[in-house]
C-alpha positions, 0 to 999 in steps of 0.5 A: 636262789637269792642270787636270781632274785637280786638280779631281777630287782636290780634289772627292775630298778634299772629298767624303772630308772630308764623309763623315768629319764625316758618320761622326764625327757619327754615332758616339757611345759609352754608358759603363758606368753610364749610359742614352742617349736619341736625340731627333730634332727634340726627341722621343725615339725610342730608349733605349739602356742597354747600353754600347758604340759606336752610330750615329746620323743627324747630326740626332739628339741624344745625350741621357745620363743617369747610372744610378748612385745620386745624393745630395743635400741638400733645402732645410732647414726649420723644423717643427713636432711634435705637442708643439708644439716646433719644429726645424730639419731637413735631409734628404738624398735618395739616388736613381736613375733607373729609367725614362730616358724617363719621366724625359726626358719629365717632368724633362729634367734632373738639377737638375729632379729634385732640385728636385721630389724635394726639395719632395716629401719636405720636403712629406711630412716636414712631414706625417709629423713632425708626429705625433712628440713631441720625445723621439721625435725626440731622446732619450738613450735610443736605444730611445725615438727613432723616426727609422728609422720616420719615414725609412720612412714619408717613403720610402714616400710620396714613392717612390710618386709619384716612380716613377710620375710621374717615373721615379725611385727613392728609394733612401734618405731621412734626416736629416743635421742636426736643430737646435733653434731658440734659443727652445727651446735652454735648455729642452731643454739643462735637460731633458737636464741633468735626465736625466743628473743623475738618471742620476748619483744613480742610479749613485752610490746604487748605488755606495754600496749596493754599498760598504756591502755590501762594507764589512759583509762585509769587518767580518763577516770581521774579526771571524770572523778575530779571534775564530778567532785569540783562540780559537787564542791562548787555546788555545795559552796553556792548553796552555802553562800546562798544561805549566808546571804540569806542569813545575812540578809535576815539578820540585817532586816531585823536589826541593821544597826546590830549587823553593822556593829558586828561587821566592824568587829570582823573588820577590826579582827582582820586587821588588828592583833595584839602587837597593832597599834592604830592612829585613828581620827575621833571621825574615823568610821573605824573608831565609831564603835570604840568611842566610849561616848557613843557606846554609853549613849547606845 
C-alpha cells in the first residue's frame, strides 16, 4: 500500500515538473523599444510590438529586434570627384527597423542589415559625389561646401530602396572622415596656403589703410590744436604788450625824469656785468647818472 502511494507521489511530481517546464518555456517578455516575431518551424506567424509578458507554444521561437536607432560606419572608399580629384571617404549610417516582419524575412539579423545598407549607401555616394568638385566638398569658406546637399541626396535614394526591400528607415547619413590620398595632399595644402595668404594680405592692406586714416586725422587735429594755441598765445602776448605800453606811458607821463633813469639802469644791466670795464666820456649819456655831481644836484 505504501509502495503504491509512493509511486503516485513520484508521478505527481514528474507531472508537475513537466508542466512547470512547459509553462516556463511558454512565457517570454517583450522589452520596451523591442519588437518580437514568433516563428513556427521557421515561418513567422506573429509580430508583437507592445512591451509586456507573453505566452507561446514551446515549439515556437522568439526572434527579438531592437526598434531603436542603430548606427555604424560603412566601408572606407576612395572616390573620384567631377574635377578628377580623388578623396578617401568613410560614411556613417543611422537606421532603424520600420517593418519587423519584412526585415526578418529579407535580412534576418542586424549583421546582414549593416552589410546591405553599407553597400547601398556607398553605391549612391560614388554616383552622387562624382557630380561635385573638390572645393564643394572641402573648403575653408563654409558657404561653398555642399556636404548637406550630398547627404540629402544619398539618404533620399538609399532610403527608398531600404524601406521597400528591407523594412528599414535610414534616419541619417553623413561623412565621418574625408581624407586626401598622398598624391593630392601637397596640391591641396598649397591651395589652402595660397587662400590663407590672400586673406592675410587683404587684412594687412585694410589695416594699413585704416592706420593711414588714423595718422592723417591725428596730424590734422595736432595742427589745428597748435594753430589754436599759437593764436591764443599771440593774443595773450599782444594784450601783455598793450598793457606794458600803457603802464610805460602812464609812468612816463607822471615822472619823465624817473622813467628815463629806470631805462638807463635797464641799459646798464644789459651791457654790463661784474667783469665789464667801460671807458666813457663824461659827456656820454650813459655816464649821466653815474656822475656823482649830477646825482648830488638831483
